[in-house]
C-alpha positions in Angstrom: 8.6 -1.6 -1.8 9.9 -4.7 -3.5 8.2 -6.1 -6.6 8.3 -9.3 -8.6 10.3 -8.7 -11.8 8.1 -11.0 -13.9 4.9 -9.3 -12.7 6.3 -5.9 -13.5 7.2 -7.0 -17.0 3.7 -8.5 -17.5 1.8 -5.5 -16.3 3.9 -3.1 -18.4 3.3 -5.2 -21.5 -0.4 -5.3 -21.0 -0.6 -1.6 -20.5 1.5 -1.0 -23.6 -0.6 -3.4 -25.7 -4.0 -2.0 -24.9 -5.6 0.5 -27.3 -4.3 4.1 -26.8 -6.8 6.2 -24.9 -8.5 3.3 -23.2 -8.2 2.5 -19.6 -7.9 -0.9 -17.9 -8.7 -1.6 -14.3 -5.9 -3.2 -12.3 -8.5 -5.9 -11.4 -8.9 -6.8 -15.1 -5.3 -7.3 -16.2 -5.9 -11.0 -16.7 -3.0 -12.0 -14.5 -4.9 -13.5 -11.6 -4.2 -17.0 -12.9 -0.4 -16.3 -12.7 0.0 -14.0 -9.7 -1.8 -13.4 -6.4 -4.2 -10.5 -6.2 -1.9 -8.9 -3.5 1.1 -9.2 -5.8 -0.8 -7.6 -8.7 -2.1 -4.8 -6.5 1.3 -4.0 -5.0 3.0 -4.1 -8.4 0.5 -1.7 -9.9 0.8 0.6 -6.9 4.6 0.5 -7.1 4.5 1.3 -10.9 2.2 4.2 -10.2 4.2 5.6 -7.3 7.4 5.3 -9.4 5.8 7.3 -12.2 6.0 4.4 -14.7 2.2 4.3 -15.5 -0.5 6.9 -15.7 -3.5 6.4 -13.5 -6.8 8.2 -14.1 -8.6 7.1 -10.9 -7.7 5.1 -7.8 -10.6 3.9 -5.7 -11.5 1.4 -3.0 -13.8 -1.3 -3.9 -14.7 -3.9 -1.2 -11.6 -2.7 0.8 -9.4 -3.4 -2.2 -7.5 -0.6 -4.0 -8.2 -0.6 -7.7 -6.7 1.7 -10.4 -7.9 2.8 -13.8 -4.6 2.5 -15.7 -4.1 4.7 -18.7 -0.7 4.7 -20.5 2.9 4.1 -19.8 5.0 7.2 -19.0 8.3 7.9 -20.8 10.1 6.1 -18.0 7.7 3.2 -18.1 8.3 2.8 -21.9 12.1 2.9 -21.3 11.8 0.1 -18.7 9.5 -2.0 -20.8 11.9 -1.7 -23.8 14.7 -3.1 -21.6 12.5 -5.9 -20.2 10.8 -6.9 -23.5 13.9 -8.5 -25.0 14.0 -12.0 -23.6 17.8 -12.2 -23.6 18.1 -8.9 -21.8 15.4 -9.9 -19.3 17.2 -13.2 -18.6 20.4 -11.3 -17.9 18.6 -8.9 -15.6 17.0 -11.7 -13.7 20.3 -13.7 -13.5 22.0 -10.6 -12.0 19.5 -10.7 -9.1 20.1 -13.1 -6.3 19.2 -16.6 -7.5 17.0 -17.0 -4.4 14.6 -14.1 -5.2 12.9 -12.4 -8.1 11.9 -9.4 -6.0 13.6 -6.1 -6.3 12.7 -2.4 -5.9 11.6 -0.5 -9.0 14.6 1.9 -8.7 17.0 -1.0 -8.6 15.3 -2.7 -11.6 15.5 0.5 -13.6 19.3 0.8 -12.8 19.9 -2.9 -13.8 17.9 -2.4 -17.0 19.8 0.8 -17.9 23.1 -1.0 -17.3 22.2 -3.8 -19.6 20.9 -1.4 -22.2 24.3 0.4 -22.3 26.2 -2.9 -22.7 24.0 -4.0 -25.6 24.4 -0.8 -27.6 
């Protein structure tokens, strides 16, 4: 499943910034003014399936899948660390095809790891 790089970064930042031990529903991420509901849902699902976020519950509400998101996993923290730095994020985005900002989570993790190695 391909994801939008900007949406991945935004979701990871929101999850990392919320108070520890509290949960946030994927419907309440506050990103609906930037991204479509479908994009947010697919991003959260991809992050969950890739073991980058911890989810307490997943449930259907009015035929929409919603998640109670807990914390970032170790892998989620590592990816966010790479994506948080604006210069690094720009390099990662620039290395993608200029016609798309969509990529698989696995490919995004590899790109981020490569840029992390070059920075250090």
